[in-house]
C-alpha positions as a Markdown table, in Angstrom:
| # | Residue | x | y | z |
|---|---|---|---|---|
| 1 | Unk | 187.4 | 228.3 | 68.2 |
| 2 | Unk | 184.8 | 228.5 | 65.5 |
| 3 | Unk | 183.6 | 231.7 | 63.8 |
| 4 | Unk | 180.9 | 233.7 | 65.7 |
| 5 | Unk | 178.7 | 233.6 | 62.7 |
| 6 | Unk | 178.6 | 229.8 | 62.7 |
| 7 | Unk | 177.8 | 229.4 | 66.4 |
| 8 | Unk | 174.0 | 229.9 | 66.1 |
| 9 | Unk | 173.9 | 227.7 | 63.0 |
| 10 | Unk | 175.6 | 224.9 | 64.8 |
| 11 | Unk | 173.1 | 225.3 | 67.7 |
| 12 | Unk | 170.3 | 225.1 | 65.2 |
| 13 | Unk | 171.5 | 222.1 | 63.1 |
| 14 | Unk | 169.1 | 220.6 | 60.6 |
| 15 | Unk | 166.3 | 218.8 | 62.3 |
| 16 | Unk | 166.0 | 216.7 | 59.2 |
| 17 | Unk | 169.6 | 215.5 | 59.4 |
| 18 | Unk | 169.3 | 214.9 | 63.1 |
| 19 | Unk | 166.3 | 212.7 | 62.6 |
| 20 | Unk | 168.0 | 210.8 | 59.8 |
| 21 | Unk | 171.0 | 210.1 | 62.1 |
| 22 | Unk | 168.6 | 208.9 | 64.8 |
| 23 | Unk | 167.2 | 206.5 | 62.2 |
| 24 | Unk | 170.7 | 205.0 | 61.6 |
| 25 | Unk | 170.9 | 204.2 | 65.3 |
| 26 | Unk | 167.4 | 202.7 | 65.3 |
| 27 | Unk | 168.2 | 200.6 | 62.2 |
| 28 | Unk | 171.3 | 199.2 | 63.9 |
| 29 | Unk | 169.2 | 198.3 | 67.0 |
| 30 | Unk | 165.9 | 197.0 | 65.5 |
| 31 | Unk | 167.0 | 196.1 | 61.9 |
| 32 | Unk | 166.4 | 198.2 | 58.8 |
| 33 | Unk | 163.1 | 196.4 | 57.9 |
| 34 | Unk | 161.6 | 197.4 | 61.3 |
| 35 | Unk | 162.3 | 201.1 | 61.1 |
| 36 | Unk | 160.0 | 203.3 | 59.0 |
| 37 | Unk | 162.1 | 206.3 | 58.1 |
| 38 | Unk | 160.2 | 209.2 | 56.5 |
| 39 | Unk | 162.8 | 211.8 | 57.5 |
| 40 | Unk | 165.1 | 212.6 | 54.6 |
| 41 | Unk | 164.2 | 213.5 | 51.1 |
| 42 | Unk | 166.8 | 211.1 | 49.6 |
| 43 | Unk | 165.4 | 209.9 | 46.3 |
| 44 | Unk | 164.7 | 206.1 | 46.2 |
| 45 | Unk | 163.5 | 205.8 | 42.6 |
| 46 | Unk | 166.2 | 204.0 | 40.5 |
| 47 | Unk | 168.6 | 206.1 | 38.5 |
| 48 | Unk | 167.5 | 205.9 | 34.8 |
| 49 | Unk | 169.6 | 203.4 | 32.9 |
| 50 | Unk | 170.4 | 206.1 | 30.3 |
| 51 | Unk | 172.5 | 207.9 | 33.0 |
| 52 | Unk | 174.8 | 205.0 | 33.7 |
| 53 | Unk | 175.2 | 204.2 | 30.0 |
| 54 | Unk | 176.0 | 207.8 | 29.1 |
| 55 | Unk | 178.7 | 208.0 | 31.7 |
| 56 | Unk | 180.3 | 204.8 | 30.4 |
| 57 | Unk | 180.1 | 206.1 | 26.8 |
| 58 | Unk | 181.6 | 209.5 | 27.8 |
| 59 | Unk | 184.5 | 207.9 | 29.6 |
| 60 | Unk | 185.2 | 205.6 | 26.6 |
| 61 | Unk | 184.7 | 208.3 | 23.9 |
| 62 | Unk | 186.1 | 211.6 | 25.2 |
| 63 | Unk | 189.6 | 212.9 | 25.7 |
| 64 | Unk | 190.3 | 212.6 | 29.4 |
| 65 | Unk | 192.3 | 215.8 | 29.6 |
| 66 | Unk | 189.4 | 217.8 | 28.1 |
| 67 | Unk | 186.8 | 215.9 | 29.9 |
| 68 | Unk | 188.2 | 216.3 | 33.4 |
| 69 | Unk | 189.8 | 219.7 | 33.0 |
| 70 | Unk | 188.7 | 223.2 | 33.7 |
| 71 | Unk | 186.2 | 225.0 | 31.6 |
| 72 | Unk | 184.4 | 228.4 | 31.7 |
| 73 | Unk | 183.0 | 229.1 | 35.2 |
| 74 | Unk | 179.5 | 229.0 | 33.6 |
| 75 | Unk | 180.1 | 225.4 | 32.3 |
| 76 | Unk | 180.5 | 223.7 | 29.0 |
| 77 | Unk | 178.8 | 225.7 | 26.3 |
| 78 | Unk | 177.4 | 222.7 | 24.4 |
| 79 | Unk | 175.8 | 221.4 | 27.7 |
| 80 | Unk | 174.3 | 224.8 | 28.4 |
| 81 | Unk | 172.9 | 224.9 | 24.8 |
| 82 | Unk | 171.4 | 221.4 | 25.2 |
| 83 | Unk | 169.6 | 222.5 | 28.4 |
| 84 | Unk | 168.4 | 225.7 | 26.8 |
| 85 | Unk | 166.9 | 223.9 | 23.8 |
| 86 | Unk | 165.2 | 221.4 | 26.0 |
| 87 | Unk | 163.6 | 224.1 | 28.0 |
| 88 | Unk | 162.5 | 225.8 | 24.8 |
| 89 | Unk | 160.9 | 222.7 | 23.5 |
| 90 | Unk | 159.0 | 222.0 | 26.7 |
| 91 | Unk | 158.0 | 225.5 | 27.8 |
| 92 | Unk | 158.0 | 227.7 | 24.7 |
| 93 | Unk | 160.8 | 229.8 | 26.0 |
| 94 | Unk | 163.6 | 231.4 | 23.9 |
| 95 | Unk | 166.8 | 230.6 | 25.8 |
| 96 | Unk | 170.3 | 229.8 | 24.5 |
| 97 | Unk | 173.6 | 228.9 | 26.2 |
| 98 | Unk | 174.0 | 232.5 | 27.4 |
| 99 | Unk | 171.1 | 232.1 | 29.7 |
| 100 | Unk | 172.2 | 228.9 | 31.4 |
| 101 | Unk | 174.9 | 228.7 | 34.2 |
| 102 | Unk | 175.9 | 225.3 | 35.4 |
| 103 | Unk | 176.0 | 224.9 | 39.2 |
| 104 | Unk | 176.9 | 222.4 | 41.9 |
| 105 | Unk | 173.2 | 221.6 | 42.5 |
| 106 | Unk | 170.4 | 223.9 | 43.3 |
| 107 | Unk | 171.7 | 224.8 | 46.8 |
| 108 | Unk | 174.9 | 226.1 | 45.3 |
| 109 | Unk | 172.9 | 227.8 | 42.6 |
| 110 | Unk | 170.8 | 229.7 | 45.1 |
| 111 | Unk | 174.0 | 230.8 | 46.9 |
| 112 | Unk | 175.5 | 232.0 | 43.5 |
| 113 | Unk | 172.3 | 233.9 | 42.8 |
| 114 | Unk | 172.1 | 235.5 | 46.2 |
| 115 | Unk | 175.8 | 236.5 | 46.2 |
| 116 | Unk | 175.2 | 238.1 | 42.8 |
| 117 | Unk | 172.2 | 240.3 | 43.7 |
| 118 | Unk | 171.8 | 240.6 | 47.5 |
| 119 | Unk | 173.3 | 243.4 | 49.5 |
| 120 | Unk | 173.8 | 243.3 | 53.3 |
| 121 | Unk | 170.6 | 244.2 | 55.2 |
| 122 | Unk | 168.3 | 243.5 | 52.2 |
| 123 | Unk | 165.4 | 241.2 | 52.6 |
| 124 | Unk | 164.4 | 237.9 | 51.1 |
| 125 | Unk | 160.7 | 237.0 | 51.4 |
| 126 | Unk | 159.8 | 233.3 | 51.6 |
| 127 | Unk | 156.4 | 231.7 | 52.0 |
| 128 | Unk | 156.1 | 229.5 | 55.2 |
| 129 | Unk | 156.3 | 226.6 | 55.4 |
| 130 | Unk | 159.6 | 226.5 | 53.6 |
| 131 | Unk | 163.0 | 224.7 | 53.4 |
| 132 | Unk | 164.7 | 226.3 | 56.5 |
| 133 | Unk | 168.2 | 226.1 | 55.0 |
| 134 | Unk | 167.1 | 229.2 | 53.0 |
| 135 | Unk | 167.8 | 231.0 | 56.2 |
| 136 | Unk | 171.5 | 229.9 | 56.1 |
| 137 | Unk | 171.9 | 230.8 | 52.4 |
| 138 | Unk | 170.6 | 234.3 | 53.0 |
| 139 | Unk | 172.6 | 234.7 | 56.2 |
| 140 | Unk | 175.8 | 233.9 | 54.1 |
| 141 | Unk | 175.4 | 237.3 | 52.5 |
| 142 | Unk | 174.1 | 239.2 | 55.5 |
| 143 | Unk | 170.6 | 239.4 | 54.2 |
| 144 | Unk | 167.4 | 239.0 | 56.2 |
| 145 | Unk | 164.6 | 236.4 | 55.7 |
| 146 | Unk | 161.1 | 237.7 | 56.0 |
| 147 | Unk | 158.4 | 235.0 | 56.3 |
| 148 | Unk | 155.1 | 235.5 | 54.4 |
| 149 | Unk | 152.1 | 233.5 | 55.5 |
| 150 | Unk | 150.1 | 230.9 | 53.6 |
| 151 | Unk | 146.6 | 229.6 | 54.0 |
| 152 | Unk | 146.9 | 226.7 | 56.5 |
| 153 | Unk | 144.3 | 224.6 | 54.6 |
| 154 | Unk | 145.8 | 224.9 | 51.1 |
| 155 | Unk | 149.3 | 226.3 | 51.8 |
| 156 | Unk | 148.8 | 228.7 | 48.9 |
| 157 | Unk | 150.3 | 232.2 | 49.6 |
| 158 | Unk | 148.3 | 234.8 | 51.4 |
| 159 | Unk | 148.9 | 237.4 | 48.7 |
| 160 | Unk | 147.3 | 240.3 | 50.5 |
| 161 | Unk | 149.7 | 239.8 | 53.5 |
| 162 | Unk | 152.6 | 239.2 | 51.1 |
| 163 | Unk | 152.1 | 242.5 | 49.3 |
| 164 | Unk | 152.2 | 244.4 | 52.6 |
| 165 | Unk | 155.6 | 242.8 | 53.5 |
| 166 | Unk | 157.3 | 244.2 | 50.4 |
| 167 | Unk | 159.2 | 247.4 | 51.3 |
| 168 | Unk | 162.3 | 249.5 | 50.7 |
| 169 | Unk | 164.6 | 246.6 | 51.7 |
| 170 | Unk | 163.0 | 243.9 | 49.7 |
| 171 | Unk | 165.4 | 242.5 | 47.1 |
| 172 | Unk | 164.3 | 238.9 | 46.5 |
| 173 | Unk | 161.1 | 236.8 | 46.7 |
| 174 | Unk | 162.0 | 233.1 | 46.9 |
| 175 | Unk | 159.4 | 230.6 | 45.9 |
| 176 | Unk | 159.6 | 226.8 | 45.8 |
| 177 | Unk | 157.0 | 224.9 | 43.7 |
| 178 | Unk | 156.4 | 222.0 | 43.8 |
| 179 | Unk | 156.9 | 222.7 | 47.4 |
| 180 | Unk | 159.0 | 221.2 | 50.1 |
| 181 | Unk | 157.5 | 220.3 | 52.6 |
| 182 | Unk | 153.8 | 220.4 | 51.4 |
| 183 | Unk | 153.9 | 219.0 | 47.9 |
| 184 | Unk | 151.8 | 222.0 | 46.8 |
| 185 | Unk | 152.2 | 223.3 | 43.2 |
| 186 | Unk | 151.4 | 227.0 | 42.7 |
| 187 | Unk | 148.8 | 227.5 | 39.9 |
| 188 | Unk | 149.3 | 229.7 | 36.9 |
| 189 | Unk | 146.9 | 232.2 | 38.4 |
| 190 | Unk | 148.9 | 232.3 | 41.6 |
| 191 | Unk | 152.2 | 232.9 | 39.7 |
| 192 | Unk | 150.5 | 235.7 | 37.7 |
| 193 | Unk | 149.2 | 237.3 | 40.8 |
| 194 | Unk | 152.7 | 237.2 | 42.4 |
| 195 | Unk | 154.1 | 238.7 | 39.3 |
| 196 | Unk | 151.5 | 241.5 | 39.1 |
| 197 | Unk | 152.2 | 242.4 | 42.7 |
| 198 | Unk | 156.0 | 242.5 | 42.1 |
| 199 | Unk | 155.5 | 244.7 | 39.0 |
| 200 | Unk | 153.5 | 247.2 | 41.0 |
| 201 | Unk | 155.9 | 247.2 | 43.9 |
| 202 | Unk | 158.9 | 247.7 | 41.6 |
| 203 | Unk | 157.3 | 250.8 | 40.1 |
| 204 | Unk | 156.1 | 252.1 | 43.5 |
| 205 | Unk | 159.4 | 251.6 | 45.3 |
| 206 | Unk | 161.7 | 252.4 | 42.3 |
| 207 | Unk | 163.9 | 249.4 | 42.9 |
| 208 | Unk | 164.4 | 246.0 | 41.2 |
| 209 | Unk | 162.9 | 243.0 | 43.0 |
| 210 | Unk | 164.0 | 239.6 | 41.9 |
| 211 | Unk | 161.9 | 236.5 | 41.9 |
| 212 | Unk | 164.0 | 233.3 | 42.5 |
| 213 | Unk | 162.2 | 230.1 | 41.7 |
| 214 | Unk | 163.8 | 227.1 | 43.4 |
| 215 | Unk | 162.8 | 224.1 | 41.3 |
| 216 | Unk | 164.5 | 220.8 | 42.3 |
| 217 | Unk | 161.1 | 219.0 | 42.2 |
| 218 | Unk | 159.8 | 220.4 | 38.9 |
| 219 | Unk | 159.6 | 217.0 | 37.2 |
| 220 | Unk | 157.8 | 215.4 | 40.1 |
| 221 | Unk | 154.2 | 216.6 | 39.3 |
| 222 | Unk | 151.4 | 214.0 | 39.3 |
| 223 | Unk | 148.5 | 213.5 | 37.0 |
| 224 | Unk | 147.6 | 216.4 | 34.7 |
| 225 | Unk | 148.9 | 219.1 | 37.1 |
| 226 | Unk | 151.3 | 221.5 | 35.3 |
| 227 | Unk | 154.1 | 223.5 | 36.9 |
| 228 | Unk | 154.1 | 227.0 | 35.4 |
| 229 | Unk | 157.5 | 228.2 | 34.0 |
| 230 | Unk | 158.0 | 231.3 | 36.0 |
| 231 | Unk | 160.2 | 233.3 | 33.6 |
| 232 | Unk | 157.2 | 233.6 | 31.3 |
| 233 | Unk | 155.3 | 235.7 | 33.8 |
| 234 | Unk | 157.9 | 238.0 | 35.4 |
| 235 | Unk | 161.0 | 239.4 | 33.7 |
| 236 | Unk | 163.3 | 239.7 | 36.7 |
| 237 | Unk | 163.1 | 235.9 | 37.4 |
| 238 | Unk | 166.0 | 233.6 | 38.1 |
| 239 | Unk | 165.4 | 229.8 | 38.1 |
| 240 | Unk | 167.5 | 227.4 | 40.2 |
| 241 | Unk | 167.3 | 223.8 | 39.1 |
| 242 | Unk | 168.8 | 220.5 | 40.2 |
| 243 | Unk | 168.9 | 217.0 | 38.8 |
| 244 | Unk | 169.0 | 215.5 | 42.3 |
| 245 | Unk | 165.4 | 214.5 | 42.2 |
| 246 | Unk | 164.6 | 214.2 | 38.5 |
| 247 | Unk | 167.5 | 211.8 | 37.9 |
| 248 | Unk | 167.9 | 210.5 | 41.5 |
| 249 | Unk | 171.4 | 212.0 | 41.8 |
| 250 | Unk | 171.5 | 214.1 | 45.0 |
| 251 | Unk | 175.1 | 213.1 | 45.7 |
| 252 | Unk | 176.4 | 214.2 | 42.3 |
| 253 | Unk | 175.6 | 217.9 | 42.9 |
| 254 | Unk | 174.7 | 219.0 | 39.4 |
| 255 | Unk | 172.2 | 221.7 | 38.5 |
| 256 | Unk | 171.9 | 225.1 | 36.8 |
| 257 | Unk | 170.6 | 228.7 | 36.9 |
| 258 | Unk | 168.4 | 230.2 | 34.3 |
| 259 | Unk | 169.1 | 234.0 | 33.9 |
| 260 | Unk | 166.7 | 235.2 | 31.1 |
| 261 | Unk | 167.7 | 237.9 | 28.7 |
| 262 | Unk | 164.6 | 239.8 | 29.8 |
| 263 | Unk | 166.0 | 240.2 | 33.3 |
| 264 | Unk | 167.3 | 243.7 | 34.1 |
| 265 | Unk | 171.0 | 244.1 | 33.1 |
| 266 | Unk | 170.9 | 240.4 | 32.2 |
| 267 | Unk | 174.4 | 240.1 | 30.8 |
| 268 | Unk | 175.9 | 241.8 | 33.8 |
| 269 | Unk | 174.0 | 239.6 | 36.1 |
| 270 | Unk | 175.1 | 236.5 | 34.2 |
| 271 | Unk | 178.7 | 237.5 | 34.1 |
| 272 | Unk | 178.6 | 238.3 | 37.8 |
| 273 | Unk | 177.0 | 235.0 | 38.7 |
| 274 | Unk | 179.6 | 233.2 | 36.7 |
| 275 | Unk | 182.3 | 235.0 | 38.7 |
| 276 | Unk | 180.3 | 234.3 | 41.9 |
| 277 | Unk | 180.4 | 230.6 | 41.0 |
| 278 | Unk | 184.2 | 230.8 | 41.4 |
| 279 | Unk | 184.3 | 233.2 | 44.3 |
| 280 | Unk | 182.2 | 230.9 | 46.6 |
| 281 | Unk | 184.6 | 228.1 | 45.9 |
| 282 | Unk | 182.8 | 225.9 | 43.4 |
| 283 | Unk | 184.8 | 227.1 | 40.4 |
| 284 | Unk | 182.6 | 225.1 | 38.0 |
| 285 | Unk | 180.1 | 222.4 | 38.1 |
| 286 | Unk | 181.4 | 218.8 | 37.9 |
| 287 | Unk | 182.6 | 218.2 | 34.3 |
| 288 | Unk | 181.6 | 214.5 | 33.9 |
| 289 | Unk | 178.1 | 215.2 | 35.3 |
| 290 | Unk | 177.7 | 218.1 | 32.9 |
| 291 | Unk | 178.6 | 215.9 | 29.9 |
| 292 | Unk | 176.1 | 213.3 | 31.1 |
| 293 | Unk | 173.3 | 215.9 | 31.4 |
| 294 | Unk | 173.9 | 216.9 | 27.7 |
| 295 | Unk | 173.1 | 213.3 | 26.7 |
| 296 | Unk | 170.2 | 212.8 | 29.2 |
| 297 | Unk | 168.7 | 216.2 | 29.1 |
| 298 | Unk | 165.1 | 214.9 | 28.6 |
| 299 | Unk | 165.5 | 211.7 | 30.7 |
| 300 | Unk | 163.6 | 211.5 | 34.0 |
| 301 | Unk | 163.0 | 208.9 | 36.8 |
| 302 | Unk | 159.8 | 206.8 | 36.6 |
| 303 | Unk | 157.2 | 209.0 | 38.3 |
| 304 | Unk | 154.9 | 206.1 | 38.8 |
| 305 | Unk | 157.3 | 204.8 | 41.4 |
| 306 | Unk | 156.6 | 207.9 | 43.6 |
| 307 | Unk | 152.9 | 208.1 | 42.7 |
| 308 | Unk | 152.3 | 204.6 | 44.0 |
| 309 | Unk | 153.9 | 205.5 | 47.3 |
| 310 | Unk | 152.0 | 208.8 | 47.4 |
| 311 | Unk | 148.7 | 207.1 | 47.0 |
| 312 | Unk | 149.4 | 204.3 | 49.5 |
| 313 | Unk | 150.6 | 206.7 | 52.2 |
| 314 | Unk | 147.8 | 209.2 | 51.7 |
| 315 | Unk | 145.0 | 206.6 | 51.7 |
| 316 | Unk | 146.6 | 204.8 | 54.6 |
| 317 | Unk | 146.8 | 207.9 | 56.7 |
| 318 | Unk | 143.3 | 209.1 | 55.8 |
| 319 | Unk | 141.9 | 205.6 | 56.8 |
| 320 | Unk | 143.6 | 206.1 | 60.2 |
| 321 | Unk | 141.9 | 209.4 | 60.7 |
| 322 | Unk | 144.8 | 211.7 | 60.1 |
| 323 | Unk | 144.3 | 215.1 | 58.4 |
| 324 | Unk | 146.5 | 215.8 | 55.4 |
| 325 | Unk | 146.3 | 217.2 | 51.8 |
| 326 | Unk | 147.2 | 214.9 | 49.0 |
| 327 | Unk | 150.3 | 216.4 | 47.5 |
| 328 | Unk | 150.3 | 217.4 | 43.8 |
| 329 | Unk | 154.1 | 217.2 | 43.4 |
| 330 | Unk | 157.5 | 216.5 | 45.0 |
| 331 | Unk | 157.6 | 213.5 | 47.4 |
| 332 | Unk | 156.5 | 214.9 | 50.7 |
| 333 | Unk | 153.3 | 214.7 | 52.7 |
| 334 | Unk | 152.5 | 217.4 | 55.3 |
| 335 | Unk | 150.4 | 215.9 | 58.0 |
| 336 | Unk | 148.5 | 217.9 | 60.7 |
| 337 | Unk | 149.6 | 216.8 | 64.1 |
| 338 | Unk | 146.7 | 215.5 | 66.3 |
| 339 | Unk | 148.2 | 217.6 | 69.2 |
| 340 | Unk | 149.4 | 221.2 | 69.2 |
| 341 | Unk | 153.0 | 220.2 | 70.0 |
| 342 | Unk | 154.1 | 218.2 | 66.9 |
| 343 | Unk | 157.4 | 217.4 | 68.7 |
| 344 | Unk | 155.3 | 215.3 | 71.1 |
| 345 | Unk | 153.7 | 213.6 | 68.1 |
| 346 | Unk | 157.1 | 212.8 | 66.6 |
| 347 | Unk | 158.3 | 211.4 | 69.9 |
| 348 | Unk | 155.2 | 209.2 | 70.2 |
| 349 | Unk | 155.7 | 208.0 | 66.6 |
| 350 | Unk | 159.3 | 207.0 | 67.4 |
| 351 | Unk | 157.9 | 204.5 | 69.9 |
| 352 | Unk | 156.5 | 202.7 | 66.8 |
| 353 | Unk | 159.8 | 203.1 | 64.9 |
| 354 | Unk | 158.2 | 205.8 | 62.7 |
| 355 | Unk | 160.5 | 208.8 | 62.0 |
| 356 | Unk | 158.9 | 212.1 | 60.9 |
| 357 | Unk | 160.2 | 215.7 | 60.8 |
| 358 | Unk | 158.5 | 218.3 | 62.9 |
| 359 | Unk | 156.8 | 221.1 | 61.1 |
| 360 | Unk | 158.7 | 223.7 | 63.1 |
| 361 | Unk | 161.8 | 222.7 | 61.1 |
| 362 | Unk | 159.9 | 224.4 | 58.2 |
| 363 | Unk | 158.6 | 227.3 | 60.2 |
| 364 | Unk | 155.1 | 225.7 | 60.5 |
| 365 | Unk | 154.5 | 224.2 | 64.0 |
| 366 | Unk | 151.6 | 221.9 | 64.4 |
| 367 | Unk | 152.5 | 219.7 | 61.4 |
| 368 | Unk | 154.9 | 217.0 | 60.5 |
| 369 | Unk | 156.6 | 216.1 | 57.2 |
| 370 | Unk | 156.8 | 212.6 | 55.8 |
| 371 | Unk | 159.1 | 211.9 | 52.8 |
| 372 | Unk | 157.7 | 209.1 | 50.8 |
| 373 | Unk | 160.7 | 208.7 | 48.6 |
| 374 | Unk | 161.2 | 205.3 | 50.2 |
| 375 | Unk | 160.4 | 201.7 | 49.4 |
| 376 | Unk | 156.7 | 200.8 | 48.9 |
| 377 | Unk | 157.2 | 198.0 | 51.6 |
| 378 | Unk | 158.2 | 200.7 | 54.1 |
| 379 | Unk | 155.0 | 202.5 | 53.6 |
| 380 | Unk | 152.8 | 199.4 | 53.8 |
| 381 | Unk | 154.6 | 197.9 | 56.8 |
| 382 | Unk | 154.4 | 201.3 | 58.7 |
| 383 | Unk | 150.6 | 201.3 | 58.7 |
| 384 | Unk | 150.3 | 199.1 | 61.8 |
| 385 | Unk | 152.3 | 201.7 | 63.7 |
| 386 | Unk | 150.2 | 204.5 | 62.3 |
| 387 | Unk | 147.0 | 202.7 | 63.3 |
| 388 | Unk | 148.4 | 202.4 | 66.8 |
| 389 | Unk | 149.3 | 206.1 | 66.8 |
| 390 | Unk | 145.8 | 206.9 | 65.6 |
| 391 | Unk | 144.3 | 204.9 | 68.4 |
| 392 | Unk | 146.6 | 206.6 | 71.0 |
| 393 | Unk | 145.1 | 209.9 | 69.9 |
| 394 | Unk | 141.5 | 208.7 | 69.6 |
| 395 | Unk | 141.3 | 209.3 | 65.8 |
| 396 | Unk | 139.6 | 206.0 | 64.9 |
C-alpha cells in the first residue's frame, strides 16, 4: 500500500518520461537510426574535456578520505568561494562562499529552498507554460501552485494578470529563464517589472514574497541575447542553478543555490537551507563533483552544437508550414499544433517515428515541445516525416 499523497502523482506520471520510454520500445522495433526522439531534454553535446581531466587529476592528487568524506551540509567552502567569484566576475555581483549552498542539482535545490521558506497552504505563482514537476515540489511542502498566464504569441508574462494573482497567501514567485519548454528568455525590462510588482505587493500585503529563479539553462543563450542576473533587481531572490546542461552532466546531480546577503534574514535563511539539505535526505552535494566544479567553474559546453540544431530544426519546420517561435535559449522548441488536440498531433507524428511531448504536460494545451538536444542527423533525417505530417494537415 503506497501513501495516499503519492497516489495522484503516480496517476499523473511525467508525460516526458512516458514518451521517452515509448521511444525505447520504438528503437528496439525500428532501429535507433529510424526513430526521431525529441522527447527528453537529455543533453547531447559532448562533456567538455576539462571535466574528465579534472576528475582524473583530483583522484590522483587529493587525499581519498578527505575527498570522499562528509563536509558541511552547505558544501566545501573553497568550492563555494570559487563559484561566488565566478559569478562576481561575470555579473558584477558581490557574493562570497556564505551566499552559495551546494545542492544535488537544481531540482533538489528547489526542494531545499521551498522547504526552507514555504508554509503549508501558501501559494507559489508560476508562469504557464512551465515544467510541471514544479507542482510535485510544491506539493512536497503542502503548498499550492497558482498558474499565471503568458502571451500566447511571445510567451512573455502577462504582468497585469500576474499582479492580480498576488495575495495574502503568496509566498513565492517561481520563474524559469531561459524557459523550458519555450526557449524564451525574459528581458531585463520584464525582470524589472516583475521586481517592481513584488516590491509593491510586499509593502501592500506586509509580507515577504520570495522570487526563485530556476536557471539550469542559463548558459544556453544564443547570439547576443543576455540573461539578466535576477538578484540584481530584487533583494528577496533565491537562484537555483544546475550544471546538468552547461556541462552535459544531468546524471551527476550537481548544482547550487544562491542566497544573497540582501535577502531578508539572509543568514537565517542560509543556515536553515543548509539544514534542509540534510533533512530532505541529501546531506550534502556529491563531493567529487563539487571538487570538479571548482576546477571547471568557467567551463561550458560548445553552444554552437545546439545552435546548429536549433537553426536546422526551426528552418525545417517553418519550411513545412508549422508555426513556432525561434527559441533564444535552452534547447527546446515549442510548436503550435495544427489541430486543437495536440495529443492527436503527437499520435499522428508517432506514425512517422517522431516523438514529441504534448503541451498539456506543461499546462499549455495546443502546443508540443521538441527537445533538439539530439544529433544533427536526427534532425535532418526527421524532416521527411515532418513534411508528411505537414501534408496530412494541409500546411504545404
